[in-house]
Phi, psi and omega in degrees: 000129180285171185301316182295314179296321179296318178296317178298317180295321178298320179294315178299315179301317181300313178295317179297319181296323176300316180294321178297314179298318177303315180298315180297314181293325179298322178297328183270319189243354176068292188273079187232142180212146168290148178261124181258056179235104189299336180259007180286140179277007176226158187253333189222148169234148170244126176254111182252137177270124179278167180299329179276012178072010173278156178261138182241120183259133175244124182261131186233133173256131180256134177228137171288131184231115177259302178244337178217167178249120180271142182254006185255160177211180176089003177245161179247150178229184174063220186293335181263023186306328182271008178305134180243133175208179178279352181282132178248161179302135178218161175259136177302144178207180178295342176287331185259328179195172180257330184220143166250130175246118174269119179262122181253111179285131175248183182310302183230021182203182179223142171250143179247122175264112189259113191230110178297140180292341173303320179293326177301317179296319179294320183284326180056051177215167187267350179195171177211145177293138177299332178298331181278346185234032180305327181296345179270351185296118179055028180266082185292344176300329180296332176293315179299326184267004192300342178245012177262080193294324179293319178295316180297322179296318179296317178299316180300322178291312181299324183269002176079017177288323179230164180294151179296000000 
């Protein structure tokens, strides 16, 4: 496959993966939607109703993840590599989204690596090997906990993501 075809396929995969993640999340959380805002640093929102009848929004960035999960955005790849915009490379944080979901395509299924952006801030790096975050694979509880920072910090310590 030539470079242009490879770039087009990567773009198609990215859009398809966002739709797949929305479908999976919709089965679990119901009120889920793709975000149709081209300059938004997140792809999906979950609107959860709290017990006090307030709405709680969770912002999710989707990344294709084969061997690692990337925490950066704002750059273009594939066929549009020379695309110019005012967006510059940035690292995901709580300012840009609440969760990064790395979707790993397998033969006939998909695994979702669910990674709170709070952890990205603690790690201060641009990516992480999927082998180091196996405990996040299809762990939907992390979505529920994405704004519970003390609990997330404890989990990160227990799983060896950060020092004790």
